[in-house]
N, C-alpha and C positions, 0 to 999 in steps of 0.2 A: 421623475422618479424611476422610470424604467431604465434609463441610462445609468443612473447610480447603482441600481440593483444588479444590472448586467456587469457593470465595472467591478463591483464587489465580488460577484460570482467568478468572474474571470481571474481577478487577483487572488482570491482564496484558492482557486484551483491550482494556479501557479505556485503560490507561496506555501501551500499546505500539502497538496497531493504530490507535488514534485519531490520534496525532501523525503516524504514517507516512501515513495516508490524507489528512490535511489538508496535509501538506508536499508530498506527491506531486501533489495536486490543485492546489496553488498554483504549482507549478513551471512549467507552460507559460506562465502569465501573465507571470511574471518573465523567463522565457526570451525571450519576444517582445521585451521591453525590451533585454535584454542582447545579443540578436542583431541589433538594429537597427543601421542605419548609424551610423558613429562619431558623427555630430552628435547623434543622439538617445540614445546609450547613456550611462548614468550609472554611476559607481562604486558608488553606493548600490544600484542595481538588480542589478549584477553580484554584489555582496557578498551580497545577499539570496538570489540564486539559488544561490550556493555553500552558504549555510547551509541552505536548503531541501533541497539535494541531500544534504548530510551527514546531516540529520535523517532523510531518507527511507532512506538506506543503513543507518545505525546501527539505527534503530528496526525496519527490516525484518529485519535479521539477528537481533536480540534477540527479535523476535516469534515466533520458532520455538517459544518456551516456551508460547505460547497453545495450539496443538494438543497439545503434550505434556502440559500439565495437563489439557486436555480429555479426551484418551484415558485418562489415569489416572483421572480422575473417572468417566467412562463405564464403565470396567472395575469400579471399586468399586460403582457403581450397577447393574451388570449389564445394561446397555443397548447393549452394543457391536454387536449385531445388528439393532437397531431401524432401520426404514427412514429415519426423520427424521435420525438420527445418521449413517447411511451417506451420505445425500444431503449433509448438512453437511460430512462429510469430503471428498466429492467436490468440492463448492463451494469448500472451503478450499484444495484443490489447484489449482483453477482460479484462485483469487484469488492464490495464490503464484506462478503462471505469469505472470499479468497484472502483478504487482508487479515480478517479475524483468525483464520486457520494459521496464516503465517505468524501472527503475533503469539498465538497459543503455542506454536511450535518453538518460537524463539524463547518463550517463558521456560519451556521444558529444558532447553539447552542452557540457559542462564542458571536455572535451579540445579542442573547436573554439574555445572562448574562450581557452584557453591558447595555441593555435596561431594565433589570429586575425591577428596581425601578419604572419606568414609566409604564411598561406593564407587570404586574405579571401574567396575564392570559396566556402568550406565554409559559411559562416553562412547564406546564402540557402537552400541545400539543407536545412539543419537546421531553419531557420524554417518551411519548407514542411511538415515532418513534425510540427509542433506540434499541429495539430488531431487527428491520429492519437494523439498522446501524451495529449491531453486526453480523448479518447474511452476510451483504455485505463484512465486513472486513474479516470474516471467508472464504467467497468464494474467496476473493482476495488472502489470504494466501494459500488456496488449489490450486488455479490456478498456483501460483508460484511453489508450490511443484510439480505439474504435469510437469511444464516446466523444473524444475531442473532434474526430472527423465528422461525426454525426452532428455536432453542435455548430461546426463551421458550414458544412454543405447544406444541411437541413433539406433532405429530399422533399420535393413538392412545394418548397417555399416560393414566394414571389419576389424574393430578393435578387434573383438572377444568379446566385452563386453556383 
């Protein structure tokens, strides 16, 4: 059962967190194009932005299964109190907060695109926040990279890794 849970945990991490990370990281680039003045904006760029937003939202919601499988695996392995796991869980919580901030920022940009014809002054304000959004998504990816390393190395484990 432990091997099944561990396999599900790793597969969920790869298949759910990976796409959410990539989509969230690409979003600011396409947002710059979509929030550009009307002459520079393309329908293709706006459509790509909406797709990236949808991928980020859907995969973020479903990726709750990753820590759930991880906790079940850790319980079966008897390592719930190990320092590396506690740090990984704390970093997972940090990553969840960063992703929530990114998704809410994306929501604001998508809403602004929907209202652009009536409130054109909103676009420059949102465009000014894109470097911050890029930083948040970068920190999200970095946090998951650290969690991944902790899961592989498991400091203090007896696996010899």
